[in-house]
N, C-alpha and C positions, 0 to 999 in steps of 0.2 A: 807542743802542748799535749798531743795525743799520747806520746810515749810516757809522759808523766802521769796522765790519767790512767793509762794501762798499768803502770807500776802501782798506783794507789789501789786500783781494783784487785790486782793479784795479791797485794799485801792484805787487803781486807779479807779475801778468801783464805789466805794463810793464817791470819789471826783467828778467823772463825774455826778453822781446822784445829788450831792449837787449843782454843777454848773448848772445842767439842771433845778432843782426845785426852786432854790433861785436866785432872780434877782441880788443880790449884790455880788455873787461869780462868777467869770469868770476865764477861763483858756485860756491864749493867745496862740492859736495854729498857728497863722499867716496864716491861710487858705492854708496850704501846701498840703492838702489832708488827706485822712483817716489814712494812715499808719503813717504819721508824727504826726497827732493828737494823735494817740494811743501811739506813742513813747513819746510825751510830757507829756501825762497823766501818763505814767509809770515813767518818770523821776520825776515829781512832787510827785507821790506816794512814790518813793524811798526816796526823801528828807523828806517827812512827816513821813515815817516809821522810818528813822534814827533819826529824832528829837524825835519821840515818844519813841525810844529805849534808847537814851542816855541823853536827856535833861529833858524829862518828869518825870523820877523817882526822879531826884534832885529837881525839882520844887514841886513835890508832897510831898517830904520829908520836904522841907522848909515850905510848906503851911499846914503841918499836924495839927497845932492848929486850923486853920480856917476850915479845913475839919471836924475835930471833933466838933467844935462849930456849924457848919451849917449842921451837920449830913450827910455829903457827898455832899451837894448841891454845894459847892465851886468847886467840881471836874469839873462841867460844865465850870467854869471860866478857870480852868487849861487847859481843852481841847480847849477852844476858843483861849487862848494865844498860844498854840502849833500850831494851824491853822494859826494864825497871824504871828508867827515866820516862819513857812514854806512859807507863802506868801512873807514875807520880803526877805528870803534867795533866793527864786526862782526869785524874781524881781531883786535882785542884780546880779544874774547870767545872766539876760537878757531875760528870758523867764518864762512863767509859770503862777502861781496862783495870782489872785487879789481878795482881800476881802475888801469890802467898809467900814466896821466899826466893832466895837466890837459886837454889837447885831447881825449883820449879821454873824460874826464869831461864836457866840453862837448857832445860828440856824444851821449853817453849821456843827458845831461839833456834834450837836444832830443828824442831818441827816447822817453824816459819821459814827457815832457810831452805829446807828440802822442798816444801810445797811451792815456795817462790821459784826455786830452780826448775821444778817440773812445769809449772805454769808458764814461765818465761820461755821454756823450750817449745811449748805448744803455740805461743803467740808469735806471729810473723813480725820481723823487724820493720818491714815496710808494708803499710796497709794498702797503698794504692797499686802495688804490684811492681813498681819500678825498683831497681837495685842501685 
């Protein structure tokens, strides 16, 4: 359970970074304050993490010929589509992530992947110290 929560927390930070650095990605926090904004980022990250856990493997499997043909470059498109799907789901729920277009989603997917990679490298695998 703790690794899942750590993944959601790092994804929330990555989405915050993408929303801060890219002008086409916004998270609608309704200006309710800092704690409400953190909660909304965590909920958006939860939706994005669940989509990446359940939908992304299926899309990756279906797009395997394109992944092989493009030597993995199509994976950027898959990541962008998952970000657009997360934006669509959170907008249907009435809060959350807004992405202006496909190329903004590609840039956001790159930023989210890099920030997640850096944060995952900084967080230890085992919290209690045992290997």
